[in-house]
C-alpha positions in Angstrom: 45.1 28.4 77.8 42.3 27.3 75.2 42.9 28.5 71.9 39.8 29.7 70.1 38.7 28.0 67.0 38.9 31.2 64.4 37.5 30.5 61.1 39.0 31.7 57.8 37.4 32.7 54.3 34.0 34.2 53.4 30.6 33.2 54.2 28.0 32.2 51.4 26.1 35.6 52.0 29.2 37.4 51.4 30.1 35.7 48.4 26.5 36.2 47.1 26.8 39.9 48.0 30.0 40.4 45.7 28.9 38.0 42.9 25.9 40.8 42.9 27.9 43.9 43.0 29.6 42.6 39.9 26.7 41.5 37.9 25.1 45.1 38.5 28.6 46.8 37.6 29.3 44.9 34.3 25.4 45.3 33.2 25.7 49.4 33.4 29.5 48.9 31.8 28.2 46.9 28.9 25.1 49.2 28.4 28.0 52.4 28.3 30.5 50.5 26.1 27.7 49.8 23.5 26.8 53.5 23.6 30.6 54.6 23.2 31.2 52.6 20.0 27.9 53.4 18.1 28.9 57.1 18.6 32.1 56.1 17.7 31.4 54.8 14.6 29.3 57.5 13.6 32.3 60.1 14.5 34.6 57.6 12.4 32.0 58.4 9.1 31.4 61.7 9.8 35.2 62.3 9.8 36.1 60.2 6.7 33.3 62.6 4.7 35.2 65.3 5.7 38.7 64.0 4.9 36.8 63.1 1.6 35.0 66.3 0.8 38.8 68.0 2.2 40.7 65.9 -0.6 38.3 66.6 -3.6 37.8 70.2 -2.7 41.5 70.8 -2.7 42.4 68.7 -6.0 39.6 70.6 -7.7 41.2 74.0 -6.5 44.6 72.4 -7.5 43.6 71.5 -11.0 42.0 75.1 -11.5 45.2 77.0 -11.2 46.4 75.0 -14.5 47.8 71.3 -15.8 48.9 68.7 -13.3 47.3 65.3 -12.0 44.6 64.2 -9.4 45.4 62.5 -6.7 43.0 59.7 -8.2 44.7 59.8 -11.5 43.7 61.5 -14.5 44.7 64.8 -16.2 43.5 67.9 -14.8 43.0 69.6 -18.4 40.5 67.0 -18.8 38.6 68.2 -16.2 35.7 65.9 -14.1 35.2 63.1 -16.9 32.8 60.1 -16.7 35.3 58.1 -14.7 35.7 60.2 -12.0 33.6 59.1 -9.4 34.9 55.3 -10.2 38.6 56.8 -9.6 37.5 58.8 -6.5 36.0 55.7 -4.8 39.2 53.8 -5.9 41.2 55.8 -4.4 39.4 56.2 -1.1 40.3 52.4 -0.8 43.8 53.1 -1.5 44.0 55.8 1.4 42.9 53.3 3.7 39.2 53.9 4.6 37.0 51.4 5.6 33.3 51.5 6.4 33.3 51.9 10.4 30.5 49.4 10.9 31.2 46.3 8.9 35.0 46.9 7.9 34.1 46.3 3.9 36.0 47.9 1.8 34.3 47.3 -1.9 33.6 49.6 -4.5 30.2 49.2 -6.3 28.0 50.6 -8.5 24.9 48.7 -7.1 23.4 49.4 -3.7 21.6 46.4 -4.1 25.3 44.8 -3.2 27.3 45.1 -0.1 29.6 47.4 -0.4 31.3 50.5 1.2 31.4 52.9 -1.4 29.0 53.5 -4.5 29.7 55.3 -7.7 26.6 56.1 -9.4 25.0 57.0 -12.6 22.6 59.8 -10.6 23.1 61.3 -7.5 21.4 59.3 -4.7 21.6 58.7 -0.8 23.8 55.9 0.6 21.8 53.2 2.3 23.9 51.3 4.6 25.2 52.7 7.7 28.7 54.3 7.0 28.1 54.0 3.1 29.3 57.0 1.1 27.7 57.6 -2.4 29.6 59.3 -5.4 28.3 61.2 -8.6 30.6 63.3 -10.6 28.8 65.1 -13.4 31.2 65.6 -16.4 28.7 68.0 -18.0 28.9 70.3 -15.0 32.3 69.8 -13.8 30.7 68.9 -10.3 31.3 65.8 -7.8 28.4 65.2 -4.9 29.4 63.0 -2.4 27.0 62.1 0.0 27.4 59.9 3.4 25.0 58.0 5.6 26.8 58.3 9.2 24.3 55.3 10.9 23.4 55.1 14.5 20.2 56.2 13.3 21.1 59.4 12.3 18.2 60.5 9.3 20.2 63.0 8.2 22.8 62.4 5.2 26.0 64.4 4.6 25.8 65.5 1.7 28.7 67.7 -0.4 28.8 69.3 -4.3 32.1 70.4 -5.3 32.5 72.1 -8.5 35.7 72.5 -10.7 36.4 76.0 -11.8 
């Protein structure tokens, strides 16, 4: 009896079809992944804003009850002082907050320098994606916190907190 010659393996056409399918799937996956990461960075920035506002609000409420110290340093009886915004900015870094866009942890007074948190002499919107600005007015006992959530969002997050 004669044995039939059986080919083993795949034809060139079959291999090309598989490579084309893998290419299409990876193109779709990369596009979706980019959208997911951009949205995640925006959500992290929004969450950090909410955490910071909650922290500052809680510390102001605690200090309005009497004596003590702020979590970022400073005596409650002194109220909001000129250095409060800088102290809050440094406290954010001590808590481990980073920009979700470039992982910076720098604190600065000049928005032309690359940093994550800026403590300013007057209220202003942050310029970089994920950046914060903090302005505390000692005369009014208020702190204004602003955040640029990034991802093409044109609305700045802003909250003014007053110590009673």
